[in-house]
C-alpha positions as CSV (number, residue, x, y, z in Angstrom):
1,M,-40.6,-207.6,-93.7
2,E,-40.1,-208.0,-97.4
3,N,-43.9,-208.1,-98.0
4,S,-44.6,-206.1,-94.9
5,S,-47.7,-204.4,-96.2
6,E,-50.4,-204.8,-98.8
7,L,-51.6,-201.3,-97.7
8,R,-49.7,-199.9,-100.7
9,K,-52.0,-201.8,-103.1
10,W,-54.9,-200.8,-100.9
11,L,-54.0,-197.1,-101.4
12,D,-53.4,-197.6,-105.1
13,D,-56.9,-199.1,-105.4
14,F,-58.4,-195.7,-104.4
15,N,-56.7,-194.2,-107.5
16,L,-56.4,-190.9,-105.6
17,S,-54.9,-187.8,-107.3
18,H,-53.6,-186.7,-103.9
19,P,-52.1,-188.3,-100.7
20,L,-54.5,-190.2,-98.4
21,V,-56.2,-187.8,-96.1
22,I,-57.6,-188.9,-92.7
23,A,-59.5,-186.2,-90.9
24,G,-61.9,-185.7,-88.0
25,P,-62.1,-184.7,-84.4
26,C,-59.6,-185.6,-81.7
27,S,-62.5,-187.0,-79.7
28,A,-66.0,-188.1,-80.6
29,E,-68.1,-185.9,-78.3
30,T,-71.7,-186.2,-79.4
31,E,-73.5,-187.9,-82.3
32,E,-74.4,-184.5,-83.7
33,Q,-70.8,-183.4,-83.6
34,V,-69.5,-186.5,-85.4
35,L,-72.1,-186.3,-88.1
36,T,-71.7,-182.6,-88.6
37,I,-68.0,-182.9,-89.1
38,A,-68.4,-186.0,-91.3
39,H,-70.8,-184.2,-93.7
40,Q,-68.5,-181.1,-93.8
41,L,-65.7,-183.4,-94.8
42,K,-67.7,-185.5,-97.2
43,D,-66.8,-183.5,-100.3
44,S,-63.3,-182.7,-99.3
45,D,-60.1,-184.7,-100.1
46,A,-60.6,-186.6,-96.9
47,T,-61.3,-190.3,-97.5
48,V,-61.3,-191.5,-94.0
49,L,-63.1,-190.1,-90.9
50,R,-61.1,-190.3,-87.7
51,A,-62.4,-189.9,-84.1
52,G,-61.0,-190.8,-80.8
53,I,-63.4,-193.1,-78.9
54,W,-61.1,-194.0,-76.0
55,K,-58.7,-191.2,-75.1
56,P,-55.5,-192.1,-73.2
57,R,-54.9,-188.8,-71.5
58,T,-51.5,-188.1,-69.9
59,R,-53.0,-187.1,-66.6
60,P,-56.3,-188.2,-64.9
61,G,-59.2,-185.9,-64.7
62,N,-59.2,-184.9,-68.4
63,F,-61.9,-186.1,-70.9
64,E,-61.1,-189.7,-71.7
65,G,-63.6,-190.4,-74.4
66,V,-67.2,-191.4,-74.7
67,G,-66.4,-195.1,-75.0
68,A,-68.1,-197.7,-77.2
69,L,-71.1,-195.5,-77.7
70,G,-69.1,-193.4,-80.1
71,L,-68.6,-196.4,-82.4
72,K,-72.3,-196.3,-83.3
73,W,-71.8,-192.6,-84.3
74,L,-69.0,-193.6,-86.6
75,Q,-71.1,-196.3,-88.1
76,K,-73.9,-193.8,-88.8
77,A,-71.4,-191.3,-90.3
78,K,-70.1,-194.0,-92.6
79,E,-73.7,-194.9,-93.7
80,E,-74.6,-191.3,-94.4
81,T,-71.4,-190.1,-96.1
82,G,-69.7,-193.2,-97.5
83,M,-66.4,-192.3,-95.7
84,L,-64.3,-195.0,-94.2
85,T,-63.8,-194.8,-90.5
86,T,-60.8,-195.1,-88.1
87,T,-60.2,-195.0,-84.4
88,E,-57.4,-195.8,-81.8
89,V,-57.4,-199.2,-80.0
90,A,-55.4,-199.7,-76.9
91,N,-56.3,-203.2,-75.8
92,P,-58.0,-206.4,-77.1
93,N,-61.4,-205.2,-75.8
94,H,-61.2,-202.1,-77.9
95,V,-60.2,-204.3,-80.9
96,E,-63.2,-206.5,-80.4
97,L,-65.6,-203.6,-80.2
98,A,-64.1,-201.7,-83.2
99,L,-64.3,-204.8,-85.4
100,K,-67.9,-205.4,-84.3
101,H,-68.8,-201.9,-85.4
102,D,-67.0,-202.4,-88.8
103,V,-64.3,-199.7,-88.2
104,D,-62.2,-199.8,-91.4
105,I,-58.8,-198.7,-90.0
106,L,-57.5,-199.3,-86.5
107,W,-54.5,-197.4,-85.2
108,I,-52.2,-198.1,-82.2
109,G,-51.3,-195.0,-80.3
110,A,-47.9,-193.7,-79.2
111,R,-48.4,-194.6,-75.6
112,T,-49.4,-198.2,-76.5
113,T,-46.5,-198.7,-79.0
114,V,-44.0,-198.4,-76.1
115,S,-45.3,-201.6,-74.5
116,P,-44.4,-204.8,-76.3
117,F,-46.8,-206.7,-74.0
118,I,-49.8,-204.7,-75.0
119,V,-48.9,-204.6,-78.6
120,Q,-48.6,-208.4,-78.6
121,E,-52.1,-208.7,-77.0
122,I,-53.5,-206.4,-79.7
123,A,-51.7,-208.4,-82.4
124,D,-53.2,-211.6,-81.1
125,A,-56.7,-210.0,-81.1
126,L,-56.2,-208.9,-84.7
127,K,-54.6,-212.0,-86.0
128,G,-55.3,-212.5,-89.7
129,T,-57.5,-209.5,-90.0
130,D,-57.8,-207.8,-93.4
131,K,-58.4,-204.5,-91.8
132,V,-55.8,-201.7,-92.1
133,V,-53.7,-201.3,-89.0
134,L,-51.5,-198.3,-88.5
135,V,-48.8,-198.0,-85.8
136,K,-48.0,-194.6,-84.4
137,N,-44.4,-194.0,-83.4
138,P,-43.7,-194.5,-79.6
139,V,-43.6,-191.3,-77.5
140,N,-39.9,-191.7,-77.1
141,P,-37.5,-191.5,-80.1
142,D,-36.8,-195.2,-80.5
143,L,-36.9,-196.6,-84.0
144,S,-36.4,-200.2,-82.8
145,L,-39.4,-200.0,-80.6
146,W,-41.5,-198.6,-83.4
147,L,-40.4,-201.3,-85.8
148,G,-40.8,-204.0,-83.1
149,A,-44.5,-203.1,-82.9
150,V,-44.9,-203.4,-86.6
151,E,-43.1,-206.7,-86.6
152,R,-45.4,-208.2,-84.0
153,L,-48.4,-207.3,-86.1
154,H,-46.8,-208.6,-89.2
155,T,-46.0,-211.9,-87.4
156,A,-49.7,-212.1,-86.6
157,D,-50.4,-212.3,-90.3
158,I,-51.8,-208.7,-90.6
159,K,-51.1,-207.7,-94.2
160,N,-52.4,-204.1,-94.4
161,L,-49.8,-202.4,-92.2
162,G,-48.7,-198.8,-92.2
163,V,-47.1,-196.3,-89.7
164,I,-48.0,-192.9,-88.4
165,H,-45.4,-190.3,-87.6
166,R,-46.8,-188.1,-84.7
167,G,-43.6,-186.7,-83.2
168,F,-41.7,-187.5,-80.1
169,S,-41.9,-186.2,-76.5
170,A,-39.0,-184.0,-75.3
171,Y,-38.2,-182.6,-71.9
172,E,-37.2,-179.3,-73.3
173,K,-39.8,-176.9,-74.7
174,T,-39.6,-176.3,-78.5
175,K,-42.0,-174.7,-81.0
176,Y,-43.5,-178.2,-81.4
177,R,-45.7,-180.1,-79.0
178,N,-43.8,-183.2,-80.0
179,N,-40.5,-182.9,-81.8
180,P,-40.7,-184.3,-85.3
181,E,-37.2,-185.8,-85.3
182,W,-37.5,-186.3,-89.0
183,Q,-34.4,-188.4,-89.2
184,I,-36.2,-191.3,-87.5
185,P,-39.1,-191.7,-90.0
186,I,-36.7,-191.0,-92.8
187,E,-34.5,-193.9,-91.6
188,L,-37.6,-196.1,-91.3
189,Q,-38.6,-195.1,-94.8
190,N,-35.2,-196.0,-96.1
191,K,-35.3,-199.4,-94.4
192,F,-38.8,-200.3,-95.5
193,P,-39.8,-198.2,-98.5
194,D,-43.0,-200.3,-99.1
195,L,-44.3,-199.5,-95.6
196,P,-46.8,-196.7,-96.1
197,L,-46.0,-193.6,-93.9
198,I,-48.7,-191.2,-92.7
199,L,-48.0,-187.9,-91.1
200,D,-49.9,-186.7,-88.0
201,P,-49.1,-182.9,-88.1
202,S,-51.7,-182.2,-85.4
203,H,-49.8,-183.9,-82.6
204,I,-46.4,-182.7,-83.8
205,A,-47.6,-179.1,-83.9
206,G,-49.8,-178.8,-80.9
207,R,-51.2,-175.7,-82.6
208,R,-53.0,-175.1,-85.8
209,D,-50.9,-172.3,-87.3
210,I,-48.0,-174.6,-88.4
211,I,-50.1,-177.5,-89.7
212,F,-49.7,-176.5,-93.3
213,D,-45.9,-176.2,-93.1
214,L,-45.7,-179.7,-91.5
215,C,-47.9,-181.2,-94.2
216,Q,-45.8,-179.7,-96.9
217,T,-42.6,-181.1,-95.4
218,G,-44.3,-184.5,-95.1
219,L,-45.3,-184.5,-98.8
220,D,-41.8,-183.2,-99.8
221,L,-40.4,-186.3,-98.0
222,N,-42.8,-188.6,-99.9
223,Y,-45.2,-189.4,-97.1
224,D,-48.2,-191.3,-98.3
225,G,-50.8,-189.3,-96.5
226,I,-51.8,-187.1,-93.6
227,M,-54.0,-187.5,-90.5
228,V,-55.3,-184.1,-89.5
229,E,-57.5,-183.4,-86.5
230,T,-60.5,-181.5,-87.8
231,H,-63.4,-180.0,-85.8
232,H,-66.3,-177.8,-86.9
233,T,-65.8,-175.6,-83.8
234,P,-62.2,-176.4,-82.8
235,D,-62.0,-173.8,-80.0
236,K,-64.9,-175.5,-78.2
237,A,-63.4,-179.0,-78.6
238,W,-63.4,-181.2,-75.5
239,S,-59.7,-182.2,-76.1
240,D,-56.7,-180.7,-77.9
241,A,-58.6,-177.7,-79.0
242,A,-55.5,-175.7,-80.0
243,Q,-54.3,-178.2,-82.6
244,Q,-57.6,-178.8,-84.5
245,I,-58.6,-177.0,-87.7
246,T,-61.9,-176.6,-89.4
247,P,-62.9,-178.7,-92.4
248,K,-62.9,-175.5,-94.4
249,T,-59.2,-174.9,-93.4
250,L,-58.4,-178.5,-94.4
251,I,-59.9,-178.0,-97.8
252,Q,-57.8,-174.8,-98.3
253,I,-54.6,-176.6,-97.1
254,M,-55.1,-179.4,-99.6
255,E,-55.6,-176.8,-102.4
256,D,-52.4,-174.9,-101.3
257,L,-50.1,-178.0,-100.8
258,Q,-47.6,-178.7,-103.6
259,V,-48.3,-182.4,-104.3
260,R,-45.7,-183.9,-106.7
261,K,-46.7,-186.4,-109.4
262,E,-44.5,-188.7,-111.3
263,V,-45.3,-187.9,-114.9
264,S,-42.1,-187.4,-116.8
265,V,-38.4,-187.9,-116.4
266,S,-37.8,-184.3,-115.6
267,E,-40.5,-184.3,-112.9
268,E,-39.0,-187.5,-111.5
269,F,-35.7,-185.7,-111.3
270,Q,-37.3,-182.7,-109.6
271,N,-39.1,-184.9,-107.2
272,K,-35.9,-186.6,-106.0
273,L,-34.2,-183.2,-105.8
274,N,-37.0,-181.7,-103.7
275,T,-37.0,-184.7,-101.4
276,L,-33.2,-184.4,-100.8
277,R,-33.5,-180.7,-100.3
278,S,-36.2,-181.2,-97.7
279,K,-33.8,-183.6,-95.9
280,I,-31.1,-180.9,-96.1
281,D,-33.5,-178.3,-94.6
282,I,-34.4,-180.6,-91.7
283,A,-30.7,-181.3,-91.1
284,D,-29.9,-177.6,-91.2
285,S,-32.6,-176.9,-88.6
286,Q,-31.3,-179.6,-86.4
287,I,-27.8,-178.1,-86.6
288,L,-29.1,-174.7,-85.5
289,D,-30.9,-176.4,-82.5
290,I,-27.8,-178.2,-81.4
291,L,-25.7,-175.0,-81.7
292,S,-28.3,-173.1,-79.7
293,K,-28.0,-175.7,-77.0
294,R,-24.2,-175.5,-77.1
295,M,-24.3,-171.7,-76.6
296,K,-26.6,-172.0,-73.6
297,I,-24.1,-174.4,-72.0
298,S,-21.3,-171.9,-72.9
299,E,-23.2,-169.3,-71.0
300,E,-23.5,-171.5,-68.0
301,I,-19.7,-172.0,-68.2
302,G,-19.3,-168.3,-68.5
303,Q,-21.3,-167.8,-65.3
304,V,-19.1,-170.4,-63.4
305,K,-15.9,-168.6,-64.7
306,K,-17.3,-165.2,-63.5
307,D,-18.2,-166.6,-60.1
308,Q,-14.6,-167.9,-59.7
309,N,-12.9,-164.9,-61.4
310,V,-11.4,-167.2,-64.1
311,A,-10.4,-166.0,-67.6
312,I,-12.7,-166.9,-70.6
313,L,-10.0,-168.3,-72.9
314,Q,-8.6,-171.6,-71.7
315,T,-6.0,-172.4,-74.4
316,K,-5.1,-175.9,-73.3
317,R,-8.8,-177.0,-73.2
318,W,-9.4,-175.3,-76.6
319,N,-6.5,-177.1,-78.3
320,E,-7.7,-180.4,-76.9
321,I,-11.2,-179.9,-78.3
322,L,-9.8,-178.8,-81.7
323,G,-7.5,-181.9,-82.0
324,K,-10.3,-184.3,-81.0
325,M,-12.8,-182.8,-83.4
326,V,-10.4,-182.9,-86.3
327,L,-9.9,-186.7,-85.8
328,E,-13.6,-187.3,-85.3
329,G,-14.4,-185.2,-88.4
330,E,-12.0,-187.3,-90.5
331,E,-13.7,-190.5,-89.4
332,K,-17.0,-189.0,-90.6
333,G,-15.7,-187.9,-94.0
334,L,-15.1,-184.2,-93.1
335,S,-11.9,-182.5,-94.2
336,E,-9.6,-181.0,-91.6
337,E,-9.9,-177.6,-93.2
338,F,-13.7,-177.6,-92.8
339,V,-13.6,-178.9,-89.2
340,L,-11.1,-176.2,-88.2
341,R,-13.0,-173.4,-89.8
342,M,-16.3,-174.6,-88.3
343,F,-15.1,-175.0,-84.8
344,K,-13.1,-171.8,-84.8
345,A,-16.4,-170.0,-85.6
346,I,-18.2,-171.9,-82.9
347,H,-15.5,-171.2,-80.4
348,Q,-15.6,-167.5,-81.2
349,E,-19.4,-167.4,-80.8
350,S,-19.0,-169.2,-77.4
351,I,-16.4,-166.6,-76.3
352,N,-18.9,-163.8,-77.3
353,H,-21.6,-165.4,-75.2
354,Q,-19.3,-165.9,-72.2
355,Q,-18.0,-162.3,-72.5
356,K,-21.6,-161.0,-72.3
357,I,-22.0,-163.0,-69.1
358,L,-18.8,-161.5,-67.6
359,D,-19.9,-158.0,-68.7
360,G,-23.3,-158.5,-67.0
361,I,-25.2,-158.3,-70.3
362,N,-28.5,-160.2,-70.5
């Protein structure tokens, strides 16, 4: 995909002094709601008004959108405010209706990206369009599946392509609604640097109090924009109330964000350094998550040993682990000294956790 996207030029044509900002409610609820939010966003950094018209809910019985009627509300909001509009499409019929109502940007949702059959149908319906098409990452952490969807659209002669990072589902509960798994969009960015990358902090967070931190991380990693769910009365929203912020909060977030600009050599150096440091921060956080999981497994082992009245230290097993890790570490460019020091520390922490189990300490 050497010339995978003309969206970069499309973004440059705006001559924005800040990243692209897409904002608006999770769901279009009423005409009054859509217009109210649009007018509150009109004088903000938001260039594009988003609203879900068709809502693919995980379980039946939840609000699934107002349907095509909401497209007329988006049209009216565009006429009154001059903002561009965007909504999610999940099948060729959605595409036809969105194009008919002059929606400027269409995005393919995470649940749709997982199905090559549906993506192909959408690509066929969009074939040759000059509209901007954004592809959200699939719900599962699969870079090939994400890129496959982009490639299908590219093959359909769709030039204005970009991707949206909205996080990935996980069985285990974390502080995020959807784990960011930053290494996946970073790898995508490295493979296709000209493919614009938009952050969806709302779906990653699942709650509004960490939206700012996620936006800052995205900008530090050179994302091209953000898509933030915004509602004038978020606590009363018909869907995903906890993750939506007010237009006023969005304005404040944009004022507080540190947006880097390439002006001088020294700033270029600082930009690269900040980006690399952000990647280090993400890697460090992932290391802690993995270590936490390892200690939980150690505690389970401690309980098994306690039940069978077995000693904590199993020397033969420990020596086998240490030897194996030294060899694997060397293959990954890590010195024997470092691997030994690291795993001895991990082993001691594991013993401490198991000892608490044997001593009956919660």
